Backbone as JSON, one array per atom type, in Angstrom:
{
  "sequence": "MKLASWNINSIRQRHTHVQQWLTKEQPDWLFLQEIKCQNEQFPTEIFEEMGYQVIVNGQKAYNGVAILSRHPFQLNHTVLPDLNEEEPQARYLEIESQGVTLCNLYLPNGNSGGEEGFQRKLHFIDALINRAEHLLQHKQDCIFAGDFNICPTNQDYAPQTLSAEDALVKPESRNGFYQLLWLGLTDALRAIYPTETLYTFWDYTRGAWQRNAGLRIDHALLSPKIAEQLKSFTIDKAERDKEQPSDHVPIIIEF",
  "N": [[48.89, 55.79, -21.44], [48.01, 52.54, -20.38], [49.15, 49.35, -19.95], [48.74, 45.94, -19.08], [49.9, 42.68, -17.91], [49.28, 39.33, -17.08], [49.79, 36.19, -15.88], [47.28, 34.1, -15.41], [46.71, 31.51, -14.62], [44.46, 29.76, -15.07], [41.58, 30.96, -16.16], [38.88, 30.46, -15.82], [38.71, 29.64, -13.12], [39.61, 31.89, -11.83], [38.24, 34.18, -12.77], [36.82, 36.16, -11.26], [38.87, 37.3, -9.77], [40.1, 38.64, -11.85], [38.17, 40.39, -12.75], [37.6, 42.0, -10.49], [40.18, 43.18, -10.25], [40.45, 44.57, -12.69], [38.48, 46.53, -12.38], [39.54, 48.04, -10.47], [42.07, 48.94, -11.57], [41.78, 49.6, -14.31], [43.15, 49.23, -16.93], [44.29, 49.95, -20.35], [44.88, 47.88, -21.91], [44.86, 44.3, -21.21], [46.81, 41.65, -21.0], [46.64, 38.25, -20.86], [47.82, 35.13, -19.72], [48.14, 31.49, -19.79], [45.44, 30.59, -19.67], [44.0, 28.31, -19.85], [41.69, 27.14, -21.28], [39.43, 26.44, -23.78], [38.48, 28.51, -26.67], [35.64, 28.94, -26.74], [35.02, 28.54, -24.12], [35.89, 30.66, -22.65], [35.16, 33.36, -20.46], [33.81, 35.51, -21.96], [31.72, 37.41, -22.17], [31.52, 38.6, -19.59], [33.67, 40.31, -19.56], [33.17, 41.91, -21.69], [30.98, 43.28, -20.81], [32.17, 44.96, -19.07], [33.33, 46.77, -20.77], [35.33, 45.99, -22.39], [36.91, 44.79, -25.38], [37.35, 41.4, -26.48], [39.97, 39.13, -27.21], [40.78, 35.83, -27.94], [42.99, 33.07, -27.72], [42.84, 30.03, -27.36], [43.22, 26.74, -25.84], [42.43, 23.17, -25.03], [42.46, 22.75, -21.68], [45.22, 23.4, -21.25], [47.8, 25.96, -21.39], [47.18, 28.73, -23.53], [46.17, 32.04, -24.38], [45.08, 35.41, -23.99], [43.71, 38.75, -24.85], [42.5, 41.66, -23.44], [40.93, 44.54, -24.55], [40.46, 47.99, -24.52], [40.37, 49.49, -26.73], [39.84, 49.94, -30.31], [41.09, 47.33, -32.47], [43.32, 45.53, -34.67], [43.66, 42.22, -35.49], [46.63, 40.48, -35.71], [48.26, 38.09, -35.73], [47.88, 34.73, -34.45], [49.59, 32.71, -34.15], [53.11, 32.62, -33.77], [54.94, 34.0, -36.36], [57.13, 32.2, -38.43], [57.34, 30.11, -36.63], [56.87, 27.49, -37.25], [55.73, 24.92, -36.47], [54.0, 21.91, -36.52], [51.69, 21.38, -35.14], [51.05, 23.89, -33.48], [51.08, 25.15, -30.12], [48.83, 27.0, -28.0], [50.0, 29.88, -27.54], [50.53, 32.48, -28.24], [49.52, 35.88, -29.13], [48.94, 38.45, -31.3], [48.17, 41.84, -31.81], [47.29, 45.01, -33.36], [46.96, 48.13, -32.14], [45.95, 51.39, -31.42], [48.12, 52.33, -32.88], [50.25, 50.87, -32.1], [52.04, 47.71, -32.14], [51.16, 44.96, -30.4], [52.18, 42.36, -28.45], [51.41, 39.39, -27.01], [52.61, 36.84, -25.04], [53.31, 33.45, -24.1], [55.73, 31.82, -23.15], [57.27, 28.53, -23.72], [57.98, 26.51, -20.75], [59.99, 24.61, -20.66], [61.19, 22.7, -18.98], [59.72, 20.3, -18.95], [59.28, 17.31, -20.63], [61.74, 16.56, -21.5], [64.66, 16.68, -23.59], [63.49, 17.32, -25.96], [61.33, 18.95, -25.12], [62.77, 21.11, -24.15], [63.91, 21.99, -26.5], [61.67, 22.84, -27.86], [61.15, 25.09, -26.48], [63.43, 26.75, -27.12], [63.07, 26.95, -29.96], [60.72, 28.53, -30.02], [61.8, 30.79, -28.81], [63.54, 31.51, -30.86], [61.83, 32.11, -32.93], [60.55, 34.21, -31.88], [62.59, 36.21, -31.67], [62.98, 36.58, -34.44], [60.55, 37.73, -35.08], [60.54, 40.03, -33.56], [62.76, 41.31, -34.67], [61.82, 41.79, -37.26], [59.72, 43.64, -36.94], [61.07, 45.73, -35.65], [62.94, 46.43, -37.63], [61.25, 47.55, -39.45], [60.46, 49.82, -38.31], [58.4, 49.74, -36.48], [56.37, 50.57, -33.68], [56.33, 48.71, -30.78], [55.38, 46.27, -28.25], [56.35, 43.6, -26.4], [55.06, 41.32, -24.21], [54.46, 39.34, -21.4], [54.56, 36.06, -19.98], [57.55, 34.94, -19.91], [59.1, 32.84, -18.91], [61.74, 32.89, -18.28], [64.54, 33.72, -16.33], [66.44, 36.45, -16.45], [68.96, 37.04, -15.14], [71.01, 36.14, -12.35], [70.1, 37.66, -10.26], [67.34, 37.6, -10.65], [66.02, 35.49, -9.41], [65.19, 33.87, -6.4], [67.69, 32.92, -4.05], [68.61, 29.46, -4.19], [66.3, 28.59, -5.23], [66.22, 27.62, -7.88], [67.97, 25.27, -9.78], [71.15, 25.1, -11.53], [70.68, 23.78, -13.96], [68.14, 24.27, -14.58], [65.62, 25.09, -16.92], [64.81, 27.7, -16.95], [66.93, 29.23, -16.44], [69.04, 28.42, -17.9], [71.88, 28.83, -20.07], [71.32, 28.94, -22.83], [68.59, 29.8, -22.81], [68.7, 32.26, -21.51], [70.39, 33.58, -23.36], [68.84, 33.81, -25.43], [66.95, 35.8, -24.43], [68.64, 37.9, -24.0], [69.4, 38.41, -26.72], [67.05, 39.52, -27.71], [67.15, 41.95, -26.35], [69.52, 43.0, -27.47], [68.72, 43.47, -30.04], [67.46, 45.88, -29.71], [65.27, 46.15, -27.98], [63.83, 47.19, -24.88], [64.12, 46.14, -21.53], [61.41, 46.75, -19.54], [61.13, 46.81, -16.76], [63.82, 46.86, -15.73], [64.59, 49.35, -16.78], [63.43, 51.12, -15.13], [63.9, 50.19, -12.54], [66.94, 49.51, -12.13], [68.67, 47.97, -10.34], [67.3, 46.65, -8.3], [65.97, 43.92, -6.48], [63.43, 42.08, -7.53], [60.37, 40.27, -7.87], [57.98, 38.29, -9.77], [56.55, 35.97, -9.59], [55.65, 33.3, -7.4], [55.89, 30.27, -6.15], [53.55, 27.66, -5.35], [54.31, 25.98, -3.46], [56.31, 25.0, -0.53], [56.22, 27.2, 1.08], [56.79, 29.51, -0.57], [55.76, 32.05, -1.05], [55.45, 33.2, 1.41], [58.17, 33.28, 2.28], [59.21, 34.95, 0.49], [60.51, 33.8, -1.73], [60.91, 33.99, -4.72], [60.6, 34.42, -8.31], [61.44, 36.29, -11.21], [59.95, 36.29, -13.95], [58.08, 37.27, -15.59], [57.71, 39.69, -18.04], [58.07, 42.81, -19.72], [58.98, 43.88, -22.85], [60.13, 46.57, -24.67], [59.96, 48.58, -27.63], [62.11, 51.13, -29.02], [60.9, 53.92, -29.13], [58.63, 53.63, -27.49], [59.87, 52.86, -25.24], [61.17, 55.28, -24.58], [59.04, 56.78, -23.83], [58.18, 55.54, -21.45], [56.71, 55.63, -18.34], [56.22, 54.33, -15.84], [56.68, 51.27, -14.04], [55.05, 48.6, -12.57], [54.58, 46.01, -10.17], [52.12, 44.11, -9.06], [51.86, 43.05, -6.25], [50.01, 42.49, -4.36], [48.04, 40.92, -5.31], [48.97, 38.27, -4.98], [48.42, 37.66, -2.37], [45.86, 37.13, -2.11], [42.86, 35.09, -1.66], [42.98, 31.81, -3.04], [44.94, 32.47, -5.15], [46.49, 33.32, -8.35], [49.74, 31.96, -9.05], [51.41, 33.84, -10.25], [51.65, 37.38, -10.4], [50.02, 40.4, -11.49], [51.83, 42.47, -13.87], [52.45, 45.88, -14.66], [52.65, 48.46, -17.04], [53.11, 51.93, -17.69], [52.76, 54.39, -20.16]],
  "CA": [[48.33, 54.49, -21.65], [48.4, 51.44, -19.4], [49.16, 47.92, -20.42], [49.11, 45.0, -17.89], [50.13, 41.34, -18.15], [49.06, 38.55, -15.97], [49.54, 34.78, -16.03], [46.17, 34.02, -14.47], [46.64, 30.2, -14.13], [42.97, 29.35, -15.19], [40.59, 32.1, -16.21], [37.6, 30.02, -15.22], [38.81, 29.59, -11.77], [39.87, 33.19, -11.32], [37.71, 35.36, -13.52], [36.35, 37.07, -10.38], [40.05, 38.02, -9.52], [40.46, 39.56, -12.93], [37.05, 41.4, -12.74], [37.87, 43.02, -9.39], [41.37, 43.9, -10.61], [40.15, 45.52, -13.73], [37.62, 47.61, -11.84], [40.52, 48.89, -9.7], [43.2, 49.4, -12.28], [41.23, 50.12, -15.55], [44.2, 49.27, -18.0], [43.81, 49.99, -21.7], [44.92, 46.5, -22.45], [45.39, 43.35, -20.25], [47.35, 40.37, -21.51], [46.32, 37.05, -20.01], [48.42, 33.88, -20.12], [47.73, 30.29, -19.13], [43.99, 30.73, -19.39], [43.54, 26.93, -19.75], [40.43, 26.84, -21.72], [39.18, 26.68, -25.23], [37.93, 29.83, -26.94], [34.19, 29.02, -26.38], [34.87, 28.41, -22.63], [36.38, 31.79, -22.01], [34.04, 34.16, -20.05], [33.9, 36.83, -22.81], [30.58, 38.32, -21.88], [31.8, 39.2, -18.3], [34.59, 41.41, -19.7], [32.52, 42.86, -22.58], [30.16, 44.12, -20.03], [33.07, 45.93, -18.52], [33.84, 47.7, -21.8], [36.52, 45.41, -23.05], [36.85, 43.76, -26.47], [38.07, 40.24, -26.06], [40.54, 38.24, -28.25], [41.15, 34.62, -27.19], [43.63, 32.06, -28.46], [42.88, 28.99, -26.27], [43.24, 25.25, -26.22], [41.82, 22.45, -23.99], [43.01, 22.39, -20.49], [46.6, 23.83, -20.96], [48.32, 27.13, -22.17], [46.12, 29.67, -23.9], [46.35, 33.4, -24.09], [43.99, 36.27, -24.32], [43.92, 40.1, -24.82], [41.31, 42.44, -23.29], [41.33, 45.71, -25.11], [39.53, 49.05, -24.42], [40.47, 50.24, -27.97], [39.77, 49.08, -31.52], [42.34, 46.61, -32.85], [43.41, 44.61, -35.77], [44.33, 41.04, -35.2], [47.65, 40.16, -36.67], [48.75, 36.72, -35.59], [47.57, 33.74, -33.31], [50.82, 31.86, -33.95], [54.35, 33.37, -34.13], [55.43, 33.78, -37.76], [58.43, 31.4, -38.47], [57.45, 29.11, -35.59], [57.02, 26.28, -38.11], [55.32, 23.73, -35.79], [52.89, 21.21, -37.16], [50.49, 21.64, -34.17], [51.4, 24.88, -32.46], [50.35, 25.37, -28.94], [48.21, 28.34, -27.9], [50.98, 30.71, -26.7], [50.87, 33.82, -28.84], [48.48, 36.66, -29.72], [49.47, 39.74, -31.73], [47.25, 42.81, -32.39], [47.67, 46.3, -33.62], [45.97, 49.0, -31.48], [46.47, 52.74, -31.11], [49.38, 52.53, -33.66], [51.34, 49.96, -31.45], [51.85, 46.27, -32.22], [51.02, 44.37, -29.02], [52.36, 40.94, -28.6], [51.16, 38.68, -25.8], [53.26, 35.64, -25.25], [53.46, 32.55, -23.08], [56.89, 31.08, -23.65], [57.36, 27.31, -23.0], [58.72, 26.45, -19.64], [61.27, 23.97, -21.11], [61.65, 21.7, -18.03], [59.11, 19.06, -19.06], [59.42, 16.73, -22.02], [63.15, 16.23, -21.81], [65.36, 17.57, -24.5], [62.42, 17.79, -26.94], [60.68, 20.08, -24.48], [63.72, 22.32, -24.06], [64.14, 22.45, -27.84], [60.5, 23.59, -28.21], [61.35, 26.43, -25.91], [64.38, 27.41, -27.88], [62.4, 27.23, -31.22], [59.84, 29.61, -29.73], [62.53, 32.02, -28.7], [64.11, 32.0, -32.19], [60.74, 32.73, -33.75], [60.22, 35.44, -31.27], [63.55, 37.03, -32.03], [62.71, 36.98, -35.78], [59.41, 38.56, -35.19], [61.0, 41.34, -32.97], [63.74, 41.96, -35.58], [61.06, 42.24, -38.35], [59.01, 44.76, -36.44], [62.02, 46.81, -35.41], [63.41, 46.92, -38.92], [60.14, 48.31, -40.13], [60.19, 50.98, -37.4], [57.02, 49.57, -35.89], [56.35, 50.64, -32.22], [55.91, 47.41, -30.35], [55.61, 45.74, -26.98], [56.32, 42.12, -26.17], [54.9, 41.21, -22.74], [53.84, 38.12, -21.02], [55.25, 35.0, -19.12], [58.79, 34.48, -20.68], [59.73, 31.65, -18.29], [63.26, 33.13, -18.26], [65.06, 34.67, -15.28], [67.54, 36.88, -17.22], [70.13, 37.11, -14.44], [70.88, 35.45, -11.05], [69.33, 38.46, -9.37], [65.97, 37.45, -10.91], [65.46, 34.37, -8.73], [65.66, 33.92, -4.95], [68.77, 31.86, -3.79], [68.33, 28.03, -3.89], [64.91, 28.21, -5.78], [66.5, 26.95, -9.05], [69.24, 24.72, -10.01], [71.77, 25.66, -12.7], [70.16, 23.07, -15.0], [66.77, 24.58, -14.78], [65.43, 25.67, -18.31], [64.55, 29.22, -16.87], [68.27, 29.94, -16.24], [70.06, 27.77, -18.78], [72.53, 29.82, -20.94], [70.58, 29.1, -24.16], [67.41, 30.56, -22.58], [69.13, 33.52, -21.3], [70.98, 34.17, -24.5], [67.73, 34.32, -26.34], [66.5, 37.0, -23.92], [69.66, 38.95, -24.35], [69.29, 38.67, -28.11], [65.9, 40.47, -27.89], [67.65, 43.3, -25.92], [70.53, 43.44, -28.4], [67.95, 44.0, -31.21], [67.01, 47.27, -29.47], [64.21, 46.24, -27.05], [64.27, 47.54, -23.52], [63.48, 45.5, -20.37], [60.8, 47.89, -18.95], [61.4, 46.93, -15.32], [65.13, 47.34, -15.46], [64.63, 50.71, -17.04], [62.98, 51.83, -13.95], [64.61, 49.73, -11.35], [68.08, 48.8, -12.61], [69.47, 47.14, -9.52], [66.52, 46.08, -7.23], [65.59, 42.52, -6.62], [62.01, 42.13, -7.58], [59.79, 39.04, -8.39], [56.57, 38.37, -10.38], [55.98, 34.57, -9.44], [55.97, 32.62, -6.18], [55.42, 28.87, -6.23], [52.53, 27.38, -4.27], [54.87, 24.96, -2.43], [57.37, 25.26, 0.37], [56.01, 28.58, 1.54], [57.55, 30.42, -1.38], [55.3, 33.47, -1.03], [55.82, 33.72, 2.74], [59.56, 33.41, 2.38], [59.6, 35.73, -0.67], [61.28, 32.87, -2.57], [60.19, 34.23, -5.94], [61.24, 34.45, -9.57], [61.11, 37.31, -12.18], [59.8, 35.62, -15.26], [57.03, 38.02, -16.4], [58.54, 40.64, -18.56], [57.63, 43.69, -20.81], [60.03, 44.46, -23.65], [59.59, 47.83, -25.38], [60.61, 49.21, -28.76], [62.81, 52.42, -28.55], [59.97, 54.99, -28.91], [57.81, 53.24, -26.34], [60.77, 52.96, -24.0], [61.35, 56.67, -24.28], [57.72, 57.24, -23.22], [57.84, 54.73, -20.32], [56.48, 56.44, -17.12], [56.17, 53.51, -14.65], [56.5, 49.82, -14.06], [54.42, 48.14, -11.27], [54.37, 44.59, -9.84], [50.98, 44.27, -8.13], [52.14, 41.91, -5.28], [48.8, 42.29, -3.41], [47.16, 39.85, -5.73], [49.42, 36.94, -4.54], [48.03, 37.43, -1.01], [44.39, 36.85, -2.01], [42.45, 33.7, -1.49], [43.12, 31.13, -4.23], [45.55, 33.34, -6.11], [47.46, 32.79, -9.25], [51.15, 31.99, -8.52], [51.97, 34.96, -10.84], [50.91, 38.64, -10.12], [50.1, 41.34, -12.69], [52.79, 43.61, -14.15], [51.76, 46.97, -15.35], [53.45, 49.5, -17.52], [52.34, 53.09, -18.18], [53.64, 55.12, -21.06]],
  "C": [[48.89, 53.56, -20.62], [48.14, 50.05, -20.06], [49.57, 47.04, -19.21], [49.22, 43.6, -18.47], [50.04, 40.53, -16.93], [48.92, 37.04, -16.34], [48.61, 34.38, -15.01], [46.03, 32.6, -13.89], [45.18, 29.6, -14.04], [42.09, 30.51, -15.03], [39.28, 31.7, -15.59], [37.56, 30.02, -13.75], [39.07, 30.9, -11.11], [39.36, 34.35, -12.05], [37.21, 36.44, -12.51], [37.62, 37.97, -9.96], [40.24, 39.03, -10.58], [39.39, 40.7, -12.99], [37.43, 42.54, -11.66], [39.14, 43.88, -9.71], [41.14, 44.85, -11.69], [39.39, 46.74, -13.29], [38.54, 48.53, -11.09], [41.42, 49.5, -10.5], [42.82, 50.11, -13.63], [42.43, 50.31, -16.68], [43.48, 49.43, -19.33], [43.79, 48.63, -22.34], [45.43, 45.56, -21.27], [45.66, 42.1, -21.08], [47.15, 39.34, -20.48], [47.11, 35.86, -20.59], [47.89, 32.73, -19.27], [46.15, 30.37, -18.73], [43.35, 29.32, -19.23], [42.2, 26.61, -20.06], [40.37, 27.0, -23.12], [38.44, 27.98, -25.48], [36.49, 29.95, -26.41], [34.01, 28.96, -24.86], [35.29, 29.67, -21.85], [35.26, 32.73, -21.65], [34.04, 35.56, -20.68], [32.94, 37.88, -22.35], [30.9, 39.12, -20.52], [32.67, 40.51, -18.53], [34.0, 42.35, -20.76], [31.62, 43.82, -21.91], [30.94, 45.26, -19.29], [33.68, 46.89, -19.54], [35.08, 47.29, -22.53], [36.19, 44.56, -24.33], [37.78, 42.62, -26.12], [38.69, 39.48, -27.25], [41.18, 37.11, -27.5], [41.86, 33.7, -28.25], [43.83, 30.94, -27.4], [43.04, 27.59, -26.79], [42.73, 24.5, -24.99], [42.8, 22.32, -22.82], [44.5, 23.03, -20.14], [46.78, 25.24, -21.8], [47.16, 28.06, -22.39], [46.52, 31.16, -23.41], [45.28, 34.19, -24.55], [44.35, 37.69, -24.16], [42.58, 40.82, -24.55], [41.67, 43.91, -23.65], [40.14, 46.81, -24.96], [39.46, 49.84, -25.79], [40.25, 49.35, -29.21], [41.04, 48.46, -31.86], [42.16, 45.87, -34.15], [44.19, 43.38, -35.34], [45.39, 40.71, -36.26], [48.02, 38.64, -36.77], [48.16, 35.96, -34.34], [48.71, 32.8, -33.15], [51.98, 32.76, -34.41], [54.72, 33.01, -35.59], [56.76, 33.08, -37.52], [58.48, 30.35, -37.32], [57.63, 27.66, -36.18], [56.83, 24.92, -37.29], [54.06, 23.1, -36.43], [51.52, 21.46, -36.34], [50.86, 22.68, -33.05], [50.48, 25.04, -31.29], [49.86, 26.8, -28.84], [48.96, 29.27, -26.99], [51.26, 32.06, -27.17], [49.58, 34.48, -29.36], [49.14, 37.98, -30.07], [48.39, 40.67, -32.33], [47.94, 44.13, -32.57], [46.59, 47.28, -33.02], [46.62, 50.27, -31.16], [47.87, 52.94, -31.72], [50.52, 51.7, -33.1], [51.1, 48.4, -31.72], [52.03, 45.59, -30.85], [51.12, 42.88, -29.04], [52.31, 40.24, -27.25], [51.7, 37.29, -25.98], [53.33, 34.82, -23.94], [54.52, 31.5, -23.49], [56.93, 29.63, -22.95], [58.28, 27.29, -21.83], [60.13, 25.75, -19.93], [61.75, 22.94, -20.24], [60.98, 20.44, -18.23], [59.35, 18.67, -20.48], [60.91, 16.47, -22.45], [63.82, 17.23, -22.73], [64.46, 18.07, -25.51], [61.71, 18.95, -26.34], [61.52, 21.36, -24.42], [63.9, 22.9, -25.55], [62.92, 23.24, -28.33], [60.61, 24.98, -27.68], [62.32, 27.26, -26.73], [63.89, 27.77, -29.39], [61.52, 28.48, -31.1], [60.73, 30.85, -29.63], [63.11, 32.4, -30.05], [63.01, 32.64, -33.03], [60.33, 34.18, -33.26], [61.25, 36.53, -31.67], [63.39, 37.5, -33.49], [61.53, 37.91, -35.88], [59.81, 39.95, -34.64], [61.86, 42.03, -34.05], [62.91, 42.52, -36.8], [60.33, 43.56, -38.02], [60.03, 45.99, -36.28], [62.62, 47.32, -36.75], [62.42, 47.77, -39.67], [59.67, 49.45, -39.25], [58.78, 50.89, -36.77], [57.09, 49.69, -34.28], [55.69, 49.3, -31.72], [56.16, 47.1, -28.92], [55.39, 44.25, -26.96], [56.14, 41.85, -24.66], [54.24, 39.88, -22.55], [54.72, 37.32, -19.97], [56.39, 34.45, -20.11], [59.33, 33.17, -20.19], [61.24, 31.78, -18.5], [63.56, 34.01, -17.19], [66.42, 35.11, -16.0], [68.88, 36.85, -16.51], [69.88, 36.33, -13.11], [70.1, 36.25, -10.04], [67.79, 38.26, -9.55], [65.35, 36.19, -10.33], [65.95, 34.37, -7.28], [66.72, 32.77, -4.88], [68.14, 30.48, -3.52], [66.96, 27.74, -4.33], [65.16, 27.43, -7.07], [67.85, 26.38, -9.15], [69.8, 25.29, -11.39], [71.29, 24.98, -14.04], [68.78, 23.36, -15.4], [66.6, 25.38, -16.2], [65.17, 27.21, -18.14], [65.87, 29.96, -16.73], [69.37, 29.31, -17.09], [70.73, 28.84, -19.82], [71.79, 29.96, -22.28], [69.26, 29.97, -23.99], [67.72, 32.01, -22.42], [69.71, 34.37, -22.46], [69.89, 34.66, -25.51], [67.06, 35.65, -25.8], [67.34, 38.11, -24.19], [69.57, 39.39, -25.87], [68.16, 39.71, -28.37], [66.37, 41.89, -27.42], [68.56, 43.9, -26.94], [69.83, 44.09, -29.64], [67.56, 45.43, -31.06], [65.77, 47.35, -28.52], [64.67, 46.54, -25.72], [63.37, 46.71, -22.46], [62.89, 46.62, -19.48], [61.22, 47.93, -17.45], [62.78, 47.39, -15.03], [65.46, 48.84, -15.94], [64.32, 51.67, -15.92], [63.71, 51.57, -12.76], [65.82, 48.87, -11.8], [68.75, 47.82, -11.72], [68.55, 46.36, -8.47], [66.17, 44.66, -7.58], [64.04, 42.4, -6.4], [61.53, 40.83, -8.38], [58.34, 39.11, -8.89], [55.95, 37.05, -10.14], [56.52, 34.04, -8.12], [55.26, 31.32, -6.21], [54.47, 28.68, -5.17], [53.15, 26.55, -3.15], [56.01, 25.59, -1.59], [57.35, 26.66, 0.94], [56.83, 29.63, 0.84], [57.13, 31.86, -1.15], [55.71, 33.99, 0.39], [57.29, 33.97, 2.99], [60.05, 34.38, 1.32], [60.71, 35.1, -1.5], [60.74, 32.95, -4.04], [61.18, 34.2, -7.13], [60.7, 35.75, -10.36], [61.11, 36.64, -13.53], [58.76, 36.25, -16.21], [57.66, 39.33, -16.85], [57.66, 41.62, -19.59], [58.84, 44.29, -21.54], [59.47, 45.45, -24.71], [60.44, 48.22, -26.51], [61.19, 50.62, -28.44], [61.85, 53.49, -28.31], [59.16, 54.79, -27.72], [58.66, 53.33, -25.17], [61.1, 54.42, -23.65], [60.13, 57.27, -23.54], [57.34, 56.65, -21.95], [57.82, 55.7, -19.07], [56.67, 55.65, -15.77], [56.18, 52.03, -14.96], [56.1, 49.39, -12.66], [54.29, 46.69, -11.26], [53.35, 44.6, -8.79], [50.98, 42.91, -7.2], [50.97, 41.6, -4.53], [47.98, 41.14, -3.96], [47.65, 38.4, -5.25], [48.99, 36.68, -3.08], [46.52, 37.24, -0.87], [44.1, 35.48, -1.91], [42.52, 33.08, -2.94], [43.77, 31.99, -5.38], [46.2, 32.58, -7.24], [48.86, 32.73, -8.62], [51.91, 33.18, -9.24], [51.13, 36.16, -10.45], [51.05, 39.51, -11.37], [51.32, 42.25, -12.69], [52.06, 44.7, -14.98], [52.77, 48.09, -15.79], [52.57, 50.63, -17.89], [53.28, 53.83, -19.05], [52.78, 56.17, -21.79]]
}
């Protein structure tokens, strides 16, 4: 089985990128983040013609997540249980397919909106931890994948790209990521490449791509049984070199 995740940074602007990539890679599931459109604006028919069922959780202009699935599925949640926000942003989609609970997430960046914005990030992390704990306690095979907006260690960002006060590396953010691992989830990339310096995001400014001044903020966390079955983890860097690319590239796990 092959699952991929990609922060596409506007699906309407880059749907042809996704089409071409799907034709090449043929994943069983593709998680998309930052689709930046409402549900009715998502180019659903394009992907249905390619054999995918489409599940969208969008909002106007910002955020938004979607899942493309080659397999039958059951929709579980469009909002993280326990998030407890009056007007939750479109940042989560959870389905069950082929006996696995698949959780697509776009975690808040935490750098905008001052302290309130950072607290929104921490609340999302807390709800994510609660959801992971629930699934693991019930022995449910699961995968949490997407744009976590967290660099777990200093190795996960290029020198001088982030300050110590950046929300991507603040101790509270990293502690949330570690808590997910302490519950029993496995960081898929580190299971395959424990020591390599690898990135999934390169900013559009200051020649970040050309200088390889990147970040590793797109992750796939696996429950124990899925981790045992993990065969490969791939970062498709070639997509960042295309015309009008997303600033993120696809990550792919096979199990």
